[in-house]
N, CA, C, O and the ligand as a Tripos MOL2 file, in Angstrom:
@<TRIPOS>MOLECULE
protein
  261   259    66     0     0
PROTEIN
NO_CHARGES

@<TRIPOS>ATOM
      1 N          13.5250    4.3940   13.2370 N.3       1 MET1
      2 CA         12.2820    4.3570   12.6920 C.3       1 MET1
      3 C          11.2920    5.5010   13.2250 C.2       1 MET1
      4 O          11.2950    5.7580   14.4290 O.2       1 MET1
      5 N          10.5260    6.1250   12.4320 N.am      2 HIS2
      6 CA          9.5450    6.9450   12.7230 C.3       2 HIS2
      7 C           8.1150    6.8380   12.0570 C.2       2 HIS2
      8 O           8.0190    6.2160   10.9990 O.2       2 HIS2
      9 N           7.1010    7.3680   12.5800 N.am      3 ASP3
     10 CA          5.8930    7.2170   11.9720 C.3       3 ASP3
     11 C           5.7790    8.0560   10.7210 C.2       3 ASP3
     12 O           6.3160    9.1640   10.7100 O.2       3 ASP3
     13 N           5.1740    7.6460    9.7510 N.am      4 GLY4
     14 CA          4.9940    8.5030    8.5420 C.3       4 GLY4
     15 C           3.9020    7.8770    7.5880 C.2       4 GLY4
     16 O           3.1280    7.0080    7.9890 O.2       4 GLY4
     17 N           3.8870    8.3340    6.4030 N.am      5 ILE5
     18 CA          2.9140    7.9590    5.4560 C.3       5 ILE5
     19 C           3.7430    7.4940    4.1810 C.2       5 ILE5
     20 O           4.6590    8.2220    3.8000 O.2       5 ILE5
     21 N           3.4920    6.4470    3.5830 N.am      6 ALA6
     22 CA          4.1790    5.8810    2.3570 C.3       6 ALA6
     23 C           3.1380    5.7170    1.2540 C.2       6 ALA6
     24 O           1.9160    5.6340    1.3770 O.2       6 ALA6
     25 N           3.8450    5.6880    0.2060 N.am      7 THR7
     26 CA          3.0940    5.2700   -1.1060 C.3       7 THR7
     27 C           3.8560    3.9200   -1.5650 C.2       7 THR7
     28 O           5.0610    3.9070   -1.8150 O.2       7 THR7
     29 N           3.0830    2.8720   -1.6410 N.am      8 LEU8
     30 CA          3.7340    1.5320   -1.6600 C.3       8 LEU8
     31 C           3.0760    0.8410   -3.0220 C.2       8 LEU8
     32 O           1.8770    0.9280   -3.2880 O.2       8 LEU8
     33 N           3.8960    0.2510   -3.7130 N.am      9 PRO9
     34 CA          3.6320   -0.5250   -4.9860 C.3       9 PRO9
     35 C           3.3160   -2.0190   -4.6140 C.2       9 PRO9
     36 O           4.0770   -2.6380   -3.8720 O.2       9 PRO9
     37 N           2.2400   -2.5590   -5.1120 N.am     10 PHE10
     38 CA          2.1580   -3.9180   -5.0330 C.3      10 PHE10
     39 C           1.8040   -4.5800   -6.2110 C.2      10 PHE10
     40 O           0.8720   -4.1970   -6.9170 O.2      10 PHE10
     41 N           2.6180   -5.7220   -6.5050 N.am     11 LEU11
     42 CA          2.5510   -6.5160   -7.8470 C.3      11 LEU11
     43 C           1.5690   -7.6260   -7.6390 C.2      11 LEU11
     44 O           1.6530   -8.3480   -6.6450 O.2      11 LEU11
     45 N           0.6480   -7.7820   -8.5400 N.am     12 MET12
     46 CA         -0.2330   -8.8640   -8.5140 C.3      12 MET12
     47 C          -0.2910   -9.4910   -9.9720 C.2      12 MET12
     48 O          -1.0320   -9.0180  -10.8330 O.2      12 MET12
     49 N           0.4510  -10.4730  -10.1740 N.am     13 GLY13
     50 CA          0.6080  -11.0150  -11.5750 C.3      13 GLY13
     51 C           1.0820   -9.8700  -12.4860 C.2      13 GLY13
     52 O           2.1590   -9.3070  -12.2900 O.2      13 GLY13
     53 N           0.2450   -9.5390  -13.4930 N.am     14 GLU14
     54 CA          0.6490   -8.5460  -14.3980 C.3      14 GLU14
     55 C           0.1850   -7.1070  -13.9660 C.2      14 GLU14
     56 O           0.5250   -6.1160  -14.6120 O.2      14 GLU14
     57 N          -0.5750   -7.0390  -12.8900 N.am     15 LYS15
     58 CA         -1.1230   -5.8350  -12.5620 C.3      15 LYS15
     59 C          -0.2850   -5.1450  -11.4900 C.2      15 LYS15
     60 O           0.4250   -5.7740  -10.7060 O.2      15 LYS15
     61 N          -0.4040   -3.8380  -11.4980 N.am     16 VAL16
     62 CA          0.3530   -3.0490  -10.3370 C.3      16 VAL16
     63 C          -0.7290   -2.2700   -9.7600 C.2      16 VAL16
     64 O          -1.6080   -1.6860  -10.3940 O.2      16 VAL16
     65 N          -0.5680   -2.3180   -8.3340 N.am     17 ALA17
     66 CA         -1.3800   -1.3090   -7.5520 C.3      17 ALA17
     67 C          -0.4730   -0.4480   -6.6250 C.2      17 ALA17
     68 O           0.3740   -0.8970   -5.8520 O.2      17 ALA17
     69 N          -0.7780    0.8320   -6.8190 N.am     18 VAL18
     70 CA         -0.0350    1.7860   -6.0950 C.3      18 VAL18
     71 C          -1.0450    2.2650   -4.9410 C.2      18 VAL18
     72 O          -2.1400    2.7380   -5.2430 O.2      18 VAL18
     73 N          -0.6550    2.1310   -3.6850 N.am     19 ILE19
     74 CA         -1.4450    2.5560   -2.6220 C.3      19 ILE19
     75 C          -0.8400    3.6660   -1.9300 C.2      19 ILE19
     76 O           0.2120    3.4850   -1.3170 O.2      19 ILE19
     77 N          -1.4390    4.8860   -1.9670 N.am     20 THR20
     78 CA         -0.8600    6.1770   -1.2110 C.3      20 THR20
     79 C          -1.5050    6.1680    0.0880 C.2      20 THR20
     80 O          -2.4660    5.4480    0.3600 O.2      20 THR20
     81 N          -0.9260    7.0270    0.9220 N.am     21 ASN21
     82 CA         -1.3810    7.5370    2.1700 C.3      21 ASN21
     83 C          -1.5070    6.2820    3.2420 C.2      21 ASN21
     84 O          -2.3820    6.2350    4.1070 O.2      21 ASN21
     85 N          -0.5240    5.3080    3.0500 N.am     22 VAL22
     86 CA         -0.4060    4.0890    3.7620 C.3      22 VAL22
     87 C           0.3640    4.4910    5.2090 C.2      22 VAL22
     88 O           1.5240    4.9040    5.2130 O.2      22 VAL22
     89 N          -0.3900    4.3240    6.3710 N.am     23 PRO23
     90 CA          0.3790    4.4020    7.5590 C.3      23 PRO23
     91 C           1.6710    3.4760    7.5790 C.2      23 PRO23
     92 O           1.6100    2.2680    7.3500 O.2      23 PRO23
     93 N           2.8750    4.1740    7.8830 N.am     24 ALA24
     94 CA          4.0690    3.2920    7.7940 C.3      24 ALA24
     95 C           5.0650    3.7400    8.8190 C.2      24 ALA24
     96 O           5.0160    4.8360    9.3780 O.2      24 ALA24
     97 N           6.0430    2.7480    9.0430 N.am     25 GLU25
     98 CA          7.1720    3.1350    9.7200 C.3      25 GLU25
     99 C           8.2800    3.5050    8.6500 C.2      25 GLU25
    100 O           8.4430    2.8370    7.6290 O.2      25 GLU25
    101 N           8.9670    4.5370    8.9430 N.am     26 ILE26
    102 CA          9.9040    5.0900    7.9720 C.3      26 ILE26
    103 C          11.3720    4.8890    8.6000 C.2      26 ILE26
    104 O          11.6110    5.3680    9.7090 O.2      26 ILE26
    105 N          12.2670    4.2420    7.9490 N.am     27 CYS27
    106 CA         13.6190    4.1440    8.4700 C.3      27 CYS27
    107 C          14.2590    5.5240    8.4240 C.2      27 CYS27
    108 O          14.3810    6.1210    7.3550 O.2      27 CYS27
    109 N          14.6540    6.0140    9.5460 N.am     28 SER28
    110 CA         15.3030    7.3740    9.5150 C.3      28 SER28
    111 C          16.7580    7.3830    8.8570 C.2      28 SER28
    112 O          17.2810    8.4600    8.5710 O.2      28 SER28
    113 N          17.3490    6.2750    8.6410 N.am     29 GLU29
    114 CA         18.6080    6.2780    8.0130 C.3      29 GLU29
    115 C          18.4360    6.1030    6.4480 C.2      29 GLU29
    116 O          19.0130    6.9230    5.7340 O.2      29 GLU29
    117 N          17.7590    5.1930    5.9160 N.am     30 CYS30
    118 CA         17.6990    4.9790    4.5140 C.3      30 CYS30
    119 C          16.3230    5.3080    3.8180 C.2      30 CYS30
    120 O          16.1580    5.1360    2.6100 O.2      30 CYS30
    121 N          15.3350    5.8000    4.6710 N.am     31 GLY31
    122 CA         14.0660    6.1860    4.1380 C.3      31 GLY31
    123 C          13.1280    4.9880    3.8390 C.2      31 GLY31
    124 O          11.9810    5.2050    3.4460 O.2      31 GLY31
    125 N          13.5610    3.8170    4.0040 N.am     32 ALA32
    126 CA         12.7160    2.6500    3.5440 C.3      32 ALA32
    127 C          11.4710    2.7400    4.3840 C.2      32 ALA32
    128 O          11.4590    3.1580    5.5420 O.2      32 ALA32
    129 N          10.3800    2.2950    3.6830 N.am     33 SER33
    130 CA          8.9870    2.3340    4.4940 C.3      33 SER33
    131 C           8.4340    1.0220    4.6520 C.2      33 SER33
    132 O           8.5130    0.1820    3.7550 O.2      33 SER33
    133 N           7.8190    0.7880    5.8680 N.am     34 PHE34
    134 CA          7.2200   -0.5050    5.9400 C.3      34 PHE34
    135 C           5.9040   -0.2600    6.5450 C.2      34 PHE34
    136 O           5.7720    0.4020    7.5740 O.2      34 PHE34
    137 N           4.8230   -0.8570    5.8290 N.am     35 MET35
    138 CA          3.4110   -0.6580    6.3450 C.3      35 MET35
    139 C           3.2670   -1.0870    7.6520 C.2      35 MET35
    140 O           3.8730   -2.1060    7.9840 O.2      35 MET35
    141 N           2.5210   -0.4530    8.5250 N.am     36 LYS36
    142 CA          2.2650   -0.9180    9.7400 C.3      36 LYS36
    143 C           1.4220   -2.1090    9.7690 C.2      36 LYS36
    144 O           0.5480   -2.2780    8.9190 O.2      36 LYS36
    145 N           1.6680   -3.0330   10.8080 N.am     37 THR37
    146 CA          0.9080   -4.2950   10.7770 C.3      37 THR37
    147 C          -0.5790   -4.1880   10.7270 C.2      37 THR37
    148 O          -1.2910   -4.9660   10.0920 O.2      37 THR37
    149 N          -0.9990   -3.1970   11.4220 N.am     38 TYR38
    150 CA         -2.5770   -3.1410   11.5300 C.3      38 TYR38
    151 C          -3.2420   -2.8360   10.3230 C.2      38 TYR38
    152 O          -4.4430   -3.0740   10.1950 O.2      38 TYR38
    153 N          -2.3430   -2.1640    9.1340 N.am     39 VAL39
    154 CA         -3.0220   -1.8980    7.9050 C.3      39 VAL39
    155 C          -2.9930   -3.0870    6.9930 C.2      39 VAL39
    156 O          -3.5860   -3.0090    5.9180 O.2      39 VAL39
    157 N          -2.3370   -4.2110    7.3380 N.am     40 VAL40
    158 CA         -2.0540   -5.2500    6.3590 C.3      40 VAL40
    159 C          -3.4040   -5.9080    5.9110 C.2      40 VAL40
    160 O          -3.5670   -6.2330    4.7350 O.2      40 VAL40
    161 N          -4.3050   -6.0880    6.8020 N.am     41 GLY41
    162 CA         -5.6180   -6.7770    6.5900 C.3      41 GLY41
    163 C          -6.4610   -5.8760    5.6520 C.2      41 GLY41
    164 O          -7.2090   -6.4120    4.8350 O.2      41 GLY41
    165 N          -6.3680   -4.5300    5.7380 N.am     42 ASN42
    166 CA         -7.0310   -3.4340    5.0000 C.3      42 ASN42
    167 C          -6.4310   -3.5510    3.6120 C.2      42 ASN42
    168 O          -7.1450   -3.6080    2.6110 O.2      42 ASN42
    169 N          -5.2040   -3.5820    3.5720 N.am     43 ILE43
    170 CA         -4.5640   -3.5370    2.1380 C.3      43 ILE43
    171 C          -4.8630   -4.7530    1.4860 C.2      43 ILE43
    172 O          -5.0810   -4.7000    0.2760 O.2      43 ILE43
    173 N          -4.9160   -5.9070    2.1060 N.am     44 GLU44
    174 CA         -5.2790   -7.2010    1.4470 C.3      44 GLU44
    175 C          -6.7070   -7.1830    0.9330 C.2      44 GLU44
    176 O          -7.0060   -7.7740   -0.1050 O.2      44 GLU44
    177 N          -7.5560   -6.5320    1.6290 N.am     45 THR45
    178 CA         -8.9800   -6.2030    1.0670 C.3      45 THR45
    179 C          -8.9320   -5.3960   -0.0820 C.2      45 THR45
    180 O          -9.5090   -5.7940   -1.0950 O.2      45 THR45
    181 N          -8.3900   -4.4240   -0.0830 N.am     46 LEU46
    182 CA         -8.1330   -3.4060   -1.1200 C.3      46 LEU46
    183 C          -7.5380   -4.1440   -2.4400 C.2      46 LEU46
    184 O          -8.0370   -3.9150   -3.5420 O.2      46 LEU46
    185 N          -6.5350   -4.9680   -2.2900 N.am     47 LEU47
    186 CA         -5.9730   -5.6820   -3.3070 C.3      47 LEU47
    187 C          -6.9010   -6.7050   -4.0020 C.2      47 LEU47
    188 O          -6.8840   -6.9420   -5.2100 O.2      47 LEU47
    189 N          -7.7370   -7.2980   -3.0630 N.am     48 ASP48
    190 CA         -8.6580   -8.3000   -3.4870 C.3      48 ASP48
    191 C          -9.6050   -7.5640   -4.5370 C.2      48 ASP48
    192 O          -9.8650   -8.0760   -5.6260 O.2      48 ASP48
    193 N         -10.0610   -6.4290   -4.1690 N.am     49 ARG49
    194 CA        -10.8890   -5.4930   -4.9390 C.3      49 ARG49
    195 C         -10.2740   -5.2540   -6.3390 C.2      49 ARG49
    196 O         -10.8960   -5.4600   -7.3810 O.2      49 ARG49
    197 N          -9.0720   -4.8300   -6.2800 N.am     50 ILE50
    198 CA         -8.2750   -4.4000   -7.3940 C.3      50 ILE50
    199 C          -8.2780   -5.5240   -8.4290 C.2      50 ILE50
    200 O          -8.4880   -5.2890   -9.6190 O.2      50 ILE50
    201 N          -8.0400   -6.7660   -7.9480 N.am     51 GLU51
    202 CA         -7.9430   -7.8620   -8.8360 C.3      51 GLU51
    203 C          -9.0860   -8.1130   -9.8980 C.2      51 GLU51
    204 O          -8.9350   -8.6760  -10.9830 O.2      51 GLU51
    205 N         -10.1890   -7.6200   -9.4150 N.am     52 GLU52
    206 CA        -11.4200   -7.5790  -10.3410 C.3      52 GLU52
    207 C         -11.3830   -6.3150  -11.4140 C.2      52 GLU52
    208 O         -12.0880   -6.3150  -12.4230 O.2      52 GLU52
    209 N         -10.6480   -5.4440  -11.1380 N.am     53 ILE53
    210 CA        -10.6270   -4.1990  -12.0440 C.3      53 ILE53
    211 C          -9.7910   -4.7560  -13.2840 C.2      53 ILE53
    212 O          -9.0000   -5.6920  -13.1660 O.2      53 ILE53
    213 N         -10.0240   -4.1400  -14.3930 N.am     54 GLN54
    214 CA         -9.4060   -4.5740  -15.6280 C.3      54 GLN54
    215 C          -7.9800   -3.7880  -15.8340 C.2      54 GLN54
    216 O          -7.0200   -4.3020  -16.4080 O.2      54 GLN54
    217 N          -7.9820   -2.6190  -15.3450 N.am     55 SER55
    218 CA         -6.7810   -1.6690  -15.5920 C.3      55 SER55
    219 C          -5.5340   -2.3590  -15.0330 C.2      55 SER55
    220 O          -5.5660   -3.0860  -14.0400 O.2      55 SER55
    221 N          -4.4120   -2.0730  -15.7540 N.am     56 GLU56
    222 CA         -3.1970   -2.7220  -15.3730 C.3      56 GLU56
    223 C          -2.4080   -2.1390  -14.2110 C.2      56 GLU56
    224 O          -1.6210   -2.7720  -13.5070 O.2      56 GLU56
    225 N          -2.7590   -0.6920  -14.0870 N.am     57 VAL57
    226 CA         -2.1110    0.0200  -12.9690 C.3      57 VAL57
    227 C          -3.1990    0.7320  -12.2840 C.2      57 VAL57
    228 O          -3.8980    1.5150  -12.9260 O.2      57 VAL57
    229 N          -3.4040    0.5190  -11.0030 N.am     58 SER58
    230 CA         -4.5040    1.2990  -10.2460 C.3      58 SER58
    231 C          -3.6780    1.9970   -9.1260 C.2      58 SER58
    232 O          -2.6890    1.5510   -8.5450 O.2      58 SER58
    233 N          -4.3220    3.2210   -8.9490 N.am     59 VAL59
    234 CA         -3.6030    4.0060   -7.8520 C.3      59 VAL59
    235 C          -4.8340    4.2790   -6.8500 C.2      59 VAL59
    236 O          -5.9060    4.7640   -7.2120 O.2      59 VAL59
    237 N          -4.5300    3.9120   -5.5950 N.am     60 ILE60
    238 CA         -5.5510    3.9140   -4.7090 C.3      60 ILE60
    239 C          -5.1510    4.6470   -3.4270 C.2      60 ILE60
    240 O          -4.0300    4.5580   -2.9280 O.2      60 ILE60
    241 N          -6.1220    5.3540   -2.9510 N.am     61 TYR61
    242 CA         -5.8450    6.1850   -1.6960 C.3      61 TYR61
    243 C          -6.3110    5.4980   -0.5140 C.2      61 TYR61
    244 O          -7.5000    5.2250   -0.3480 O.2      61 TYR61
    245 N          -5.3160    5.1890    0.3870 N.am     62 TYR62
    246 CA         -5.6450    4.3220    1.4590 C.3      62 TYR62
    247 C          -6.5090    5.2030    2.4520 C.2      62 TYR62
    248 O          -6.2240    6.3640    2.7470 O.2      62 TYR62
    249 N          -7.6090    4.4960    2.9290 N.am     63 LYS63
    250 CA         -8.4440    5.1050    4.0800 C.3      63 LYS63
    251 C          -8.5350    4.0220    5.1660 C.2      63 LYS63
    252 O          -8.6960    2.8280    4.9120 O.2      63 LYS63
    253 N          -8.4230    4.5200    6.3470 N.am     64 ALA64
    254 CA         -8.4590    3.5470    7.4470 C.3      64 ALA64
    255 C         -10.1200    3.0520    7.5460 C.2      64 ALA64
    256 O         -11.1000    3.7880    7.4290 O.2      64 ALA64
    257 N         -10.1090    1.7890    7.7620 N.am     65 ALA65
    258 CA        -11.4580    1.2080    7.7960 C.3      65 ALA65
    259 C         -12.2780    1.6360    9.0450 C.2      65 ALA65
    260 O         -13.4270    1.2220    9.2010 O.2      65 ALA65
    261 ZN         17.0200    1.7180    6.8910 Zn       66 ZN66
@<TRIPOS>BOND
     1     1     2 1
     2     2     3 1
     3     3     4 2
     4     3     5 am
     5     5     6 1
     6     6     7 1
     7     7     8 2
     8     7     9 am
     9     9    10 1
    10    10    11 1
    11    11    12 2
    12    11    13 am
    13    13    14 1
    14    14    15 1
    15    15    16 2
    16    15    17 am
    17    17    18 1
    18    18    19 1
    19    19    20 2
    20    19    21 am
    21    21    22 1
    22    22    23 1
    23    23    24 2
    24    23    25 am
    25    25    26 1
    26    26    27 1
    27    27    28 2
    28    27    29 am
    29    29    30 1
    30    30    31 1
    31    31    32 2
    32    31    33 am
    33    33    34 1
    34    34    35 1
    35    35    36 2
    36    35    37 am
    37    37    38 1
    38    38    39 1
    39    39    40 2
    40    39    41 am
    41    41    42 1
    42    42    43 1
    43    43    44 2
    44    43    45 am
    45    45    46 1
    46    46    47 1
    47    47    48 2
    48    47    49 am
    49    49    50 1
    50    50    51 1
    51    51    52 2
    52    51    53 am
    53    53    54 1
    54    54    55 1
    55    55    56 2
    56    55    57 am
    57    57    58 1
    58    58    59 1
    59    59    60 2
    60    59    61 am
    61    61    62 1
    62    62    63 1
    63    63    64 2
    64    63    65 am
    65    65    66 1
    66    66    67 1
    67    67    68 2
    68    67    69 am
    69    69    70 1
    70    70    71 1
    71    71    72 2
    72    71    73 am
    73    73    74 1
    74    74    75 1
    75    75    76 2
    76    75    77 am
    77    77    78 1
    78    78    79 1
    79    79    80 2
    80    79    81 am
    81    81    82 1
    82    82    83 1
    83    83    84 2
    84    83    85 am
    85    85    86 1
    86    86    87 1
    87    87    88 2
    88    87    89 am
    89    89    90 1
    90    90    91 1
    91    91    92 2
    92    91    93 am
    93    93    94 1
    94    94    95 1
    95    95    96 2
    96    95    97 am
    97    97    98 1
    98    98    99 1
    99    99   100 2
   100    99   101 am
   101   101   102 1
   102   102   103 1
   103   103   104 2
   104   103   105 am
   105   105   106 1
   106   106   107 1
   107   107   108 2
   108   107   109 am
   109   109   110 1
   110   110   111 1
   111   111   112 2
   112   111   113 am
   113   113   114 1
   114   114   115 1
   115   115   116 2
   116   115   117 am
   117   117   118 1
   118   118   119 1
   119   119   120 2
   120   119   121 am
   121   121   122 1
   122   122   123 1
   123   123   124 2
   124   123   125 am
   125   125   126 1
   126   126   127 1
   127   127   128 2
   128   127   129 am
   129   129   130 1
   130   130   131 1
   131   131   132 2
   132   131   133 am
   133   133   134 1
   134   134   135 1
   135   135   136 2
   136   135   137 am
   137   137   138 1
   138   138   139 1
   139   139   140 2
   140   139   141 am
   141   141   142 1
   142   142   143 1
   143   143   144 2
   144   143   145 am
   145   145   146 1
   146   146   147 1
   147   147   148 2
   148   147   149 am
   149   149   150 1
   150   150   151 1
   151   151   152 2
   152   151   153 am
   153   153   154 1
   154   154   155 1
   155   155   156 2
   156   155   157 am
   157   157   158 1
   158   158   159 1
   159   159   160 2
   160   159   161 am
   161   161   162 1
   162   162   163 1
   163   163   164 2
   164   163   165 am
   165   165   166 1
   166   166   167 1
   167   167   168 2
   168   167   169 am
   169   169   170 1
   170   170   171 1
   171   171   172 2
   172   171   173 am
   173   173   174 1
   174   174   175 1
   175   175   176 2
   176   175   177 am
   177   177   178 1
   178   178   179 1
   179   179   180 2
   180   179   181 am
   181   181   182 1
   182   182   183 1
   183   183   184 2
   184   183   185 am
   185   185   186 1
   186   186   187 1
   187   187   188 2
   188   187   189 am
   189   189   190 1
   190   190   191 1
   191   191   192 2
   192   191   193 am
   193   193   194 1
   194   194   195 1
   195   195   196 2
   196   195   197 am
   197   197   198 1
   198   198   199 1
   199   199   200 2
   200   199   201 am
   201   201   202 1
   202   202   203 1
   203   203   204 2
   204   203   205 am
   205   205   206 1
   206   206   207 1
   207   207   208 2
   208   207   209 am
   209   209   210 1
   210   210   211 1
   211   211   212 2
   212   211   213 am
   213   213   214 1
   214   214   215 1
   215   215   216 2
   216   215   217 am
   217   217   218 1
   218   218   219 1
   219   219   220 2
   220   219   221 am
   221   221   222 1
   222   222   223 1
   223   223   224 2
   224   223   225 am
   225   225   226 1
   226   226   227 1
   227   227   228 2
   228   227   229 am
   229   229   230 1
   230   230   231 1
   231   231   232 2
   232   231   233 am
   233   233   234 1
   234   234   235 1
   235   235   236 2
   236   235   237 am
   237   237   238 1
   238   238   239 1
   239   239   240 2
   240   239   241 am
   241   241   242 1
   242   242   243 1
   243   243   244 2
   244   243   245 am
   245   245   246 1
   246   246   247 1
   247   247   248 2
   248   247   249 am
   249   249   250 1
   250   250   251 1
   251   251   252 2
   252   251   253 am
   253   253   254 1
   254   254   255 1
   255   255   256 2
   256   255   257 am
   257   257   258 1
   258   258   259 1
   259   259   260 2
@<TRIPOS>SUBSTRUCTURE
     1 MET1         2 RESIDUE 1 A MET
     2 HIS2         6 RESIDUE 1 A HIS
     3 ASP3        10 RESIDUE 1 A ASP
     4 GLY4        14 RESIDUE 1 A GLY
     5 ILE5        18 RESIDUE 1 A ILE
     6 ALA6        22 RESIDUE 1 A ALA
     7 THR7        26 RESIDUE 1 A THR
     8 LEU8        30 RESIDUE 1 A LEU
     9 PRO9        34 RESIDUE 1 A PRO
    10 PHE10       38 RESIDUE 1 A PHE
    11 LEU11       42 RESIDUE 1 A LEU
    12 MET12       46 RESIDUE 1 A MET
    13 GLY13       50 RESIDUE 1 A GLY
    14 GLU14       54 RESIDUE 1 A GLU
    15 LYS15       58 RESIDUE 1 A LYS
    16 VAL16       62 RESIDUE 1 A VAL
    17 ALA17       66 RESIDUE 1 A ALA
    18 VAL18       70 RESIDUE 1 A VAL
    19 ILE19       74 RESIDUE 1 A ILE
    20 THR20       78 RESIDUE 1 A THR
    21 ASN21       82 RESIDUE 1 A ASN
    22 VAL22       86 RESIDUE 1 A VAL
    23 PRO23       90 RESIDUE 1 A PRO
    24 ALA24       94 RESIDUE 1 A ALA
    25 GLU25       98 RESIDUE 1 A GLU
    26 ILE26      102 RESIDUE 1 A ILE
    27 CYS27      106 RESIDUE 1 A CYS
    28 SER28      110 RESIDUE 1 A SER
    29 GLU29      114 RESIDUE 1 A GLU
    30 CYS30      118 RESIDUE 1 A CYS
    31 GLY31      122 RESIDUE 1 A GLY
    32 ALA32      126 RESIDUE 1 A ALA
    33 SER33      130 RESIDUE 1 A SER
    34 PHE34      134 RESIDUE 1 A PHE
    35 MET35      138 RESIDUE 1 A MET
    36 LYS36      142 RESIDUE 1 A LYS
    37 THR37      146 RESIDUE 1 A THR
    38 TYR38      150 RESIDUE 1 A TYR
    39 VAL39      154 RESIDUE 1 A VAL
    40 VAL40      158 RESIDUE 1 A VAL
    41 GLY41      162 RESIDUE 1 A GLY
    42 ASN42      166 RESIDUE 1 A ASN
    43 ILE43      170 RESIDUE 1 A ILE
    44 GLU44      174 RESIDUE 1 A GLU
    45 THR45      178 RESIDUE 1 A THR
    46 LEU46      182 RESIDUE 1 A LEU
    47 LEU47      186 RESIDUE 1 A LEU
    48 ASP48      190 RESIDUE 1 A ASP
    49 ARG49      194 RESIDUE 1 A ARG
    50 ILE50      198 RESIDUE 1 A ILE
    51 GLU51      202 RESIDUE 1 A GLU
    52 GLU52      206 RESIDUE 1 A GLU
    53 ILE53      210 RESIDUE 1 A ILE
    54 GLN54      214 RESIDUE 1 A GLN
    55 SER55      218 RESIDUE 1 A SER
    56 GLU56      222 RESIDUE 1 A GLU
    57 VAL57      226 RESIDUE 1 A VAL
    58 SER58      230 RESIDUE 1 A SER
    59 VAL59      234 RESIDUE 1 A VAL
    60 ILE60      238 RESIDUE 1 A ILE
    61 TYR61      242 RESIDUE 1 A TYR
    62 TYR62      246 RESIDUE 1 A TYR
    63 LYS63      250 RESIDUE 1 A LYS
    64 ALA64      254 RESIDUE 1 A ALA
    65 ALA65      258 RESIDUE 1 A ALA
    66 ZN66       261 GROUP 0 **** ****
């Protein structure tokens, strides 16, 4: 695993949020990415905000709080 930046999709019912620039651990072998634990709270806040948006697909640039 090494540090990197990931673009991660999140499904919320019928809506999809794609969050880019997420600090992540990237698997050196298969390239799978896992968001770092310290960003989870921020992501949840972002997703809460997105739930109020009407569009079905949202792309959000992650910024550290
Ligand atoms: Zn892997």
